C-alpha positions as CSV (number, residue, x, y, z in Angstrom):
1,M,16.1,-25.8,-12.9
2,L,17.3,-22.3,-12.5
3,G,14.6,-20.6,-14.5
4,I,11.9,-22.5,-12.6
5,I,13.5,-21.7,-9.3
6,I,13.6,-18.0,-10.1
7,G,10.2,-17.9,-11.6
8,V,8.4,-19.8,-8.8
9,G,10.4,-17.9,-6.2
10,A,9.4,-14.6,-7.8
11,V,5.7,-15.5,-7.9
12,V,5.7,-16.7,-4.3
13,L,7.6,-13.5,-3.2
14,I,5.3,-11.1,-5.1
15,V,2.1,-12.9,-3.8
16,S,3.4,-12.7,-0.3
17,L,4.4,-9.1,-0.6
18,G,1.0,-8.3,-2.1
19,E,-0.8,-10.0,0.8
20,G,1.4,-8.4,3.4
21,A,1.2,-4.9,1.9
22,Q,-2.6,-5.1,1.5
23,A,-3.0,-6.3,5.1
24,L,-0.7,-3.5,6.3
25,I,-2.7,-0.9,4.4
26,L,-6.1,-2.1,5.5
27,D,-4.9,-2.5,9.2
28,Q,-3.6,1.1,9.1
29,M,-6.8,2.4,7.6
30,K,-9.0,0.6,10.0
31,G,-6.9,1.9,12.9
32,M,-8.4,5.3,12.2
33,G,-11.9,4.1,13.1
34,A,-14.9,3.0,11.1
35,N,-16.9,6.1,11.8
36,L,-14.6,8.6,10.1
37,V,-15.7,10.5,7.0
38,G,-13.2,12.3,4.7
39,V,-14.0,15.3,2.4
40,L,-11.4,15.9,-0.3
41,P,-11.3,18.7,-2.9
42,G,-11.7,17.7,-6.5
43,K,-14.0,15.4,-8.4
44,S,-13.5,11.7,-8.3
45,D,-14.6,9.0,-10.7
46,E,-15.1,5.3,-10.6
47,S,-11.7,4.6,-12.1
48,G,-9.6,6.4,-9.5
49,P,-9.2,8.8,-6.6
50,P,-9.7,12.5,-6.7
51,A,-7.0,14.7,-8.3
52,S,-6.0,16.1,-4.9
53,V,-4.6,12.8,-3.9
54,M,-2.3,12.8,-6.9
55,G,-0.6,16.0,-5.7
56,I,-2.7,18.5,-7.8
57,V,-3.6,21.6,-5.8
58,I,-7.4,22.2,-5.8
59,T,-9.0,25.1,-3.9
60,T,-12.6,24.1,-3.8
61,L,-12.9,23.5,0.0
62,T,-12.9,26.5,2.4
63,D,-13.3,27.3,6.0
64,E,-16.9,28.2,5.5
65,D,-17.5,24.7,4.2
66,M,-16.0,23.2,7.3
67,K,-18.1,25.5,9.6
68,A,-21.3,24.7,7.7
69,I,-20.7,21.0,8.1
70,R,-20.1,21.5,11.8
71,A,-23.2,23.6,12.2
72,E,-25.7,21.9,9.9
73,V,-24.9,18.2,9.6
74,P,-26.4,16.1,12.5
75,S,-24.8,13.0,14.0
76,T,-21.3,14.4,14.0
77,L,-18.9,14.4,17.0
78,G,-16.3,16.7,15.5
79,V,-15.3,18.4,12.2
80,V,-11.7,19.4,11.5
81,G,-10.2,21.3,8.6
82,Y,-6.6,20.8,7.6
83,S,-3.9,22.9,5.9
84,R,-0.8,20.9,5.4
85,A,2.8,21.8,4.5
86,L,6.3,20.4,4.6
87,D,8.8,22.9,6.0
88,L,11.9,23.5,8.2
89,T,11.6,23.9,11.9
90,S,14.5,25.2,13.9
91,F,15.6,26.1,17.4
92,E,19.0,27.8,17.9
93,D,21.4,25.6,15.9
94,N,19.1,22.6,15.5
95,S,17.0,22.3,12.4
96,Y,14.6,19.6,11.3
97,E,12.3,19.3,8.3
98,T,8.8,18.0,9.2
99,N,5.1,18.0,8.4
100,I,3.3,21.2,9.4
101,S,-0.3,20.4,10.3
102,G,-2.6,23.3,10.5
103,V,-5.8,22.0,12.3
104,S,-8.8,23.4,14.0
105,A,-9.1,23.3,17.8
106,D,-11.4,20.2,18.1
107,Y,-8.7,18.1,16.5
108,F,-8.7,15.5,19.3
109,K,-12.5,14.9,18.8
110,V,-11.7,13.5,15.3
111,E,-8.2,12.2,15.4
112,G,-7.8,11.1,19.0
113,G,-4.4,11.3,20.8
114,Q,-3.4,13.3,23.7
115,V,-0.9,16.0,24.9
116,A,1.9,14.7,27.1
117,E,3.2,18.1,28.2
118,G,1.5,21.5,28.2
119,R,-1.8,21.9,26.3
120,F,-3.3,22.2,22.8
121,F,-4.4,25.5,21.4
122,Y,-7.9,27.0,21.8
123,D,-10.5,28.2,19.4
124,N,-9.7,31.9,20.0
125,E,-6.0,31.2,19.3
126,D,-7.1,29.7,16.0
127,S,-9.3,32.6,15.0
128,D,-6.6,35.1,16.2
129,M,-4.0,33.4,14.1
130,A,-1.8,32.9,17.2
131,R,1.8,31.8,16.6
132,V,1.6,28.8,19.0
133,V,2.8,25.3,18.2
134,V,2.4,21.8,19.7
135,L,5.3,19.5,18.9
136,G,5.2,15.8,18.0
137,S,7.4,13.7,20.2
138,V,10.0,13.1,17.4
139,V,10.2,16.8,16.5
140,K,10.6,17.7,20.2
141,Q,13.5,15.2,20.5
142,E,15.2,16.5,17.3
143,L,15.0,20.1,18.4
144,F,15.4,20.0,22.2
145,G,16.7,16.5,23.0
146,D,15.9,15.8,26.7
147,S,15.5,19.5,27.6
148,D,12.2,21.1,28.4
149,A,10.5,22.5,25.3
150,L,7.5,24.3,26.9
151,G,7.7,28.1,26.6
152,R,10.6,28.0,24.1
153,R,10.4,29.7,20.7
154,I,11.1,28.0,17.5
155,K,11.1,29.1,13.9
156,I,8.8,27.7,11.2
157,K,9.3,29.2,7.8
158,K,11.2,32.2,9.4
159,Q,8.2,32.8,11.7
160,I,8.5,32.7,15.5
161,F,6.2,30.2,17.3
162,E,5.9,29.6,21.0
163,V,5.8,25.9,22.1
164,I,2.8,25.4,24.3
165,G,2.6,21.6,24.2
166,V,4.2,18.2,23.3
167,M,2.1,15.4,22.0
168,A,2.3,11.9,23.5
169,E,3.9,9.2,21.4
170,R,1.4,7.6,19.0
171,G,3.4,6.1,16.1
172,K,2.1,5.6,12.5
173,V,-1.6,5.3,11.7
174,A,-2.7,5.0,8.1
175,F,0.9,5.7,7.1
176,Q,0.8,9.1,8.8
177,D,3.5,9.5,11.4
178,Y,1.7,11.4,14.2
179,D,5.0,11.9,16.1
180,D,6.9,13.4,13.2
181,Q,4.9,16.6,12.8
182,V,4.0,19.8,14.5
183,F,0.5,21.2,15.0
184,I,-0.4,24.9,14.6
185,P,-3.8,26.7,14.5
186,L,-5.6,26.2,11.1
187,H,-5.8,29.9,10.2
188,T,-2.2,30.5,11.2
189,A,-1.2,27.7,8.8
190,Q,-3.3,29.1,6.0
191,K,-2.3,32.7,6.3
192,V,1.1,32.7,7.8
193,I,2.7,29.5,6.5
194,N,0.9,28.6,3.3
195,G,-0.6,31.9,2.2
196,V,-3.9,30.3,1.1
197,D,-7.6,30.5,1.8
198,H,-8.5,26.9,1.0
199,L,-8.3,23.7,3.0
200,S,-6.3,20.6,2.1
201,Y,-9.1,18.4,3.3
202,I,-11.8,17.9,6.0
203,R,-12.4,15.0,8.4
204,V,-15.7,14.3,10.2
205,K,-16.2,12.0,13.2
206,V,-19.7,10.4,13.1
207,D,-21.4,9.5,16.4
208,D,-22.3,5.9,15.2
209,E,-21.3,3.7,12.3
210,K,-24.9,3.2,11.3
211,N,-25.2,7.0,10.6
212,V,-22.1,7.2,8.3
213,E,-24.1,6.9,5.1
214,Q,-26.6,9.5,6.2
215,V,-23.8,11.9,7.1
216,I,-22.1,11.4,3.8
217,G,-25.4,12.2,2.0
218,D,-26.0,15.3,4.1
219,I,-22.5,16.6,3.5
220,E,-22.8,16.0,-0.3
221,N,-26.1,17.9,-0.4
222,L,-24.8,20.7,1.7
223,L,-21.7,21.2,-0.3
224,R,-23.6,21.1,-3.6
225,F,-25.9,23.8,-2.3
226,R,-22.9,25.9,-1.1
227,H,-21.0,25.4,-4.4
228,D,-24.0,26.1,-6.6
229,I,-24.0,22.6,-8.1
230,S,-27.4,21.9,-9.6
231,D,-26.6,18.3,-10.6
232,M,-27.7,16.3,-7.5
233,S,-26.5,13.0,-9.1
234,G,-22.9,13.9,-8.3
235,G,-21.8,14.4,-11.9
236,G,-20.8,18.0,-11.4
237,D,-19.3,17.7,-7.9
238,D,-16.0,19.5,-7.2
239,F,-15.4,17.4,-4.0
240,M,-15.4,13.8,-2.8
241,V,-17.0,12.5,0.3
242,S,-16.1,9.0,1.4
243,S,-16.2,6.8,4.5
244,L,-13.3,4.7,5.7
245,D,-15.0,1.5,4.3
246,Q,-15.2,3.0,0.9
247,A,-11.6,4.0,1.0
248,V,-10.6,0.5,2.1
249,D,-12.6,-1.0,-0.8
250,M,-10.9,1.3,-3.3
251,I,-7.5,0.5,-2.0
252,S,-8.2,-3.2,-2.0
253,T,-9.2,-3.0,-5.7
254,V,-6.0,-1.2,-6.6
255,T,-3.7,-3.4,-4.6
256,N,-5.3,-6.6,-5.9
257,A,-4.9,-5.4,-9.5
258,L,-1.3,-4.4,-8.9
259,R,-0.6,-7.8,-7.2
260,Y,-2.0,-9.8,-10.1
261,F,-0.2,-7.7,-12.6
262,L,3.2,-8.2,-10.9
263,A,2.6,-11.9,-10.4
264,A,1.9,-12.2,-14.2
265,M,5.1,-10.4,-14.9
266,A,7.0,-12.7,-12.7
267,A,5.4,-15.7,-14.3
268,I,7.0,-14.8,-17.6
269,S,10.3,-16.2,-16.1
270,L,8.5,-19.5,-15.8
271,L,8.0,-19.6,-19.5
272,V,11.7,-19.0,-20.0
273,G,12.4,-21.8,-17.5
274,G,10.1,-24.1,-19.4
275,I,11.8,-23.4,-22.7
276,G,15.1,-24.1,-21.0
277,I,13.8,-27.5,-19.8
278,M,12.6,-28.4,-23.2
279,N,16.0,-27.6,-24.7
280,I,17.7,-29.7,-22.0
281,M,15.4,-32.6,-22.6
282,L,16.1,-32.5,-26.4
283,V,19.8,-32.6,-25.7
284,S,19.1,-35.5,-23.3
285,V,17.3,-37.4,-26.1
286,N,20.3,-37.0,-28.4
287,E,22.7,-38.1,-25.7
288,R,20.6,-41.2,-24.8
289,T,19.7,-42.3,-28.3
290,R,21.4,-45.7,-27.8
291,E,19.5,-46.2,-24.5
292,I,16.2,-45.5,-26.2
293,G,17.0,-47.9,-29.0
294,L,18.0,-50.6,-26.5
295,R,14.7,-50.2,-24.5
296,K,12.6,-50.3,-27.7
297,A,14.6,-53.4,-28.8
298,V,13.7,-55.3,-25.7
299,G,10.0,-54.4,-25.9
300,A,9.4,-50.8,-24.7
301,T,6.6,-49.1,-26.6
302,N,6.3,-45.5,-27.6
303,R,4.1,-44.9,-24.6
304,H,6.8,-46.2,-22.3
305,I,9.3,-43.9,-23.8
306,I,7.0,-40.9,-23.7
307,F,6.1,-41.7,-20.0
308,Q,9.8,-41.9,-19.1
309,F,10.7,-38.5,-20.5
310,L,7.6,-36.8,-19.2
311,V,8.3,-38.1,-15.7
312,E,11.9,-36.8,-15.9
313,A,10.7,-33.4,-17.1
314,V,8.0,-33.2,-14.4
315,V,10.6,-34.2,-11.7
316,V,13.0,-31.5,-12.9
317,T,10.3,-28.8,-12.8
318,L,8.8,-30.1,-9.5
319,V,12.2,-30.1,-7.7
320,G,12.9,-26.6,-9.2
321,G,9.5,-25.5,-8.0
322,L,10.1,-26.7,-4.5
323,F,13.4,-24.9,-4.4
324,G,11.7,-21.8,-5.8
325,I,9.0,-22.0,-3.1
326,A,11.7,-22.2,-0.4
327,L,13.5,-19.2,-2.0
328,G,10.3,-17.2,-2.2
329,V,9.5,-17.9,1.5
330,V,13.0,-16.9,2.7
331,L,13.0,-13.7,0.7
332,S,9.5,-12.8,1.9
333,W,10.6,-13.4,5.5
334,L,13.6,-11.1,5.0
335,V,11.5,-8.4,3.4
336,A,9.0,-8.6,6.4
337,I,11.9,-8.2,8.8
338,V,13.2,-5.1,7.0
339,V,9.7,-3.5,6.8
340,Q,9.1,-4.2,10.5
341,S,12.4,-2.6,11.4
342,L,11.1,0.6,9.7
343,G,8.3,0.8,12.3
344,Y,5.4,-0.7,10.4
345,D,3.2,-3.5,11.7
346,Y,3.9,-5.6,8.6
347,R,2.8,-9.3,8.7
348,F,4.8,-12.1,7.1
349,I,2.1,-13.9,5.0
350,I,2.5,-17.0,2.9
351,T,-0.9,-18.4,1.7
352,F,-1.5,-22.1,1.2
353,S,-3.1,-21.3,-2.2
354,S,0.1,-19.7,-3.5
355,I,2.2,-22.7,-2.5
356,I,-0.3,-25.1,-4.2
357,T,-0.4,-22.9,-7.3
358,A,3.4,-22.8,-7.5
359,V,3.6,-26.6,-7.3
360,L,0.8,-27.1,-9.9
361,V,2.4,-24.6,-12.2
362,S,5.7,-26.4,-11.9
363,V,4.1,-29.8,-12.8
364,I,2.1,-28.3,-15.7
365,I,5.3,-26.6,-17.1
366,G,7.1,-30.0,-17.0
367,L,4.2,-31.7,-18.8
368,I,3.9,-29.0,-21.5
369,F,7.5,-28.5,-22.3
370,G,8.3,-32.2,-21.9
371,V,5.8,-33.4,-24.5
372,Y,7.8,-32.5,-27.6
373,P,11.1,-34.1,-26.4
374,A,9.2,-37.2,-25.2
375,R,7.4,-37.6,-28.5
376,R,10.6,-37.1,-30.4
377,A,12.3,-39.8,-28.3
378,S,9.4,-42.2,-28.8
379,R,9.6,-42.0,-32.5
380,L,13.2,-43.0,-32.8
381,D,13.9,-46.2,-34.8
382,P,15.4,-48.9,-32.5
383,V,17.9,-50.2,-35.3
384,E,19.1,-46.7,-36.1
385,S,19.3,-45.8,-32.4
386,L,21.4,-48.8,-31.5
387,S,23.9,-47.9,-34.2
388,Y,23.9,-44.1,-33.3
389,E,27.3,-42.7,-32.2
């Protein structure tokens, strides 16, 4: 049964992990709000995300693009440009590596959140490239512990920054830990920290969900005009504009394909288990040759013998499948506990369809790999079988 147990357990585990991971991703994405539009540098195609998501640096989005969207696209509540980096922050003898988020001053209009202590930076501090910083709650604790951080000076990439605020705890949203980062003015991040002129990406908050598609179209037309792109069909775009719903659909497609692929790989072990069962049943036929001869001598037909061995094969695989289901459920539950302990709102999901599928697969494997041994047993001659040693 071991091959069946492992195979069925692996299939149940992978299906459960796929369901749980997909639910986690979608919940995280939806937690950002349905009226959020993202603008990424780099052309996308139907087969995948833009190159910037894959870690390739693309410089097609600029501050002027962000300002043009803010000024010319209607139905927007806020537009924020981002310049991201990962670097070391330090205060006296304490050092901590964290995400450096350069953002424009109307960050809260788009992302939400609030300041627990102090304040956020102003527009003029952004334009003046002021060296001011607002700490996430985790970074504040790592650098200052329970001491007051306001007014203190920390180092970011050997540059001195004054702490003007501490963010309220928010946790992880869309796999971004809002507490484990620091916020500095956008132009300060570009010029002082990253030494670049381009933006990592832009986010736009739309006033109403029903206006999202219109805003996406307006942004695309505006950026094509600004980037001198004459192809209005999108074939020559050097950017990607998408809503949260579109991103969710893309992620769902990818996670579904990955889940089915992994389940298919796990199902290979069921084939190995089926072959093992066939071999064991063939050994059983040889060991029970006299029993088969005796049954046929007292009137058992070939159909009776076939039915006997098929039932035995199905019972073996079915029991193995039930043990495999139990194993898969337990492992899925343990994985859910581990992921939840990491701070993610991961759900333990076992679908009824996966259980039924596992049971049916077990029975089908028993039937398929039990046919040959059963037919071989049914064809034994009763006289020869009774004299078999």
